[in-house]
Structure formats: C-alpha cells, structure tokens
Residue, then its C-alpha position, 0 to 999 in steps of 0.5 A: m473482503s474489502d471491509p476492514m472489520t470483516t477481515l479483522s473479524l475473520f482473522n480473530a475467528i481463525a485465531t480463536a478457533a486455532k487457539t482452542i484446537f491447539e489447547v484441546a490437542q495439548g490436553a488430549s491423551n489419545s495420540d490419534a485425536k491429537r494428530q487430527l486436531m493438529e492437522v486442523y490447526d495447521t489448516l486453520m493457520n494456512l487459511k489465515r495466511q492465505a486470507s492475509e495474502l488475499e487482503d494484501e493483493n486486494r489492497e494493491l489492486k485497489d491502489k492501482l485502480r485508484f490511479k486509473g480513475s478520473d480522480f486525477k488530471f494532468e496539467p503539464p508537468f504535474w498531476f493534480e487530484k481533482y479534490r486537491p487541485d492546489v497540490a502538484l503531484c510528482p510525475k515520477c511517483f504517480q507513474n509508480g502508483k504513489i502519491g508524492s507532493m511537489g514542494k513549492e517553486a524555489p529558485e536554485y543555482r545550477g548548471i543546465k546543459g553547460s550553462r549556469g544560472v538561477h532556475s525555478v525547481r520543485r522537489c518531490a517530498a517523497c522521492g526527491h525527484e526534481v522538476e524544472v519549471d518556467 
C-alpha cells in the first residue's frame, strides 16, 4: 500500500461500505439481521484501523531505509545529502532517523573546558544541538 491514492481509495471504500451497512442496520426491523449487519460494520471498522496501522508502519520503515541508503555521505562532523551537498545535517538528528539542518557557522563566546574564548558554533534548527567547528 505504498501508493497514497491506493490507501486513500481503500479508506474511502471501507468508510462508504460501513456507512451503508450502518444505515441499513438502523432501518432493519429484524433484530437478527440488524445484529449481523452491525457485526459486519464492526469488522469493517477493525479493517480500516488495521489498514491505517499498516500504512503508519510502512511509512516508518521507509523512513528508516532512507537513512541506510547511499543518498548521504559523512564529512566530519556532519552528514550531507548527496542531492543537497551545501546543507550540513545535524549528526544527532541523523542518528535518530531525522533530517535537521545545521545553521551557518557563527562565532560564540563561551567557556570550553575551563577556558574562555570565541569559538565557531553551528546549531541545529530542529533540535538545537550545537557542534563546535574549527
């Protein structure tokens, strides 16, 4: 179900069928038929929920695979997308399977291991992780 239109079509088909069954069940005078229709309705709702869960799992697996491919290269201390080599990616976000771009190099006054001075730092726009650059 990788095609979004297929997933949307499936959800719409299930919703339409469930609505029709629910309406027929509400109008049924025979209690046994009504009970059977409501069981079918419940089954359709469970199928819709399971399809949604499978789509979410599929999306997560695709995201994980994306980071395992050859679309990225590591140039210490940052990762870069091969298609956007001018954008440094946050190593912390990358490790967590996310894309976070590092801001431009900026001088910052801060204490480092007991010493004080101006150092160049890049900060991730997504998570705020800082990396000192030489």
